[in-house]
N, C-alpha and C positions, 0 to 999 in steps of 0.2 A: 343945210337943208337941200341946197342944190345938188350936192354930191349924193345924198341919200336918194333923191329922185332919179338922178342919172344912173345909179346902180340898180334901182329896184323897179322902175317903171319902164316897160317896153312898149314901143310903138312901131308901126310899119315904117321902115326907113323912107324918107322922102325920095321922090323920083330924081330930084336934083340934089346931089350931096353938097354939103357945106365945104368950103375951101379949108385946107389945113390951117388952123389958127396959129400955129407956131412958125418957126423959121429953121431952115436947114435940118429938118427932121427932128427937131426938139421942141418941146413945150413943157413949161414948168407947171406944177399944180397950183401955183399962185396966180397963174394967168386967169383972168376973169372968164375966158372962153373954155377953160379946161373941163368944167362939168358938162357943158354942151357937147364938146368933143367926145368925152367919155360916153355920154348917152348915145350919140350916133354910132360910136364903135360897137357898143353892146347891142344896139338895135340891129345893126348889120350882122353881127355874129349870131344873134338869135335866129335869123332867117337862114343861116348857113351851118347849122348844127355846131355852133361854137368855134367855127374855123376862123382863125385870125387872118388868113390870106386875103379873103375878100374885103375885110374891113381895112386892112393895111393898103390894099390896092386902091380903095375908094379915096384915100388921102395921099396917094403917091408915096407911100412908105413901104419898106420891106417888113415882112412879119416880125423879124427880130427887132427892128426899130420900134415897131408898135408895142411889143412886149416890154422893151426897155422903158418906154413912156409910161405904160400902165403900172409897172412895178415901182415907180416913184411914189405911188400912193398905196398904202397897205390895204385899204378897202378894195381898191381896183385889182390889186394882185390877188387878193382872196377871192374876189368874184371871178376873175379869169381862171383860177385853179378850179373853183367850183363848177364853172361851165365846162371845163375840159373833162372833169370826172363824170358829170351828168351825161356827156355825149360819148362816153366810152374811150376817152383819150387819156394818155398818161399825164401825170402832173409835170409841169415844167420845173426845172431847177432854177429857182429865183434867188 
């Protein structure tokens, strides 16, 4: 349920972003904070036309590290690809 909300409900990103809940640029989908992290990532991306750079920067990650995190979960990867297509960008090779 939390992942469904994280992927489908968009809100204005908070002025103060949350700290990256993983360590060393990694977080597992089994982490209880993963759905909240995903929600924040997609909220930021929604305000930046689907761009991963701003979302990655908000958590101190590179865009490629963020994509690696999101592709761990099939629903996240599908949402990422859908966002890219919606915003006129090419699909990523996941």
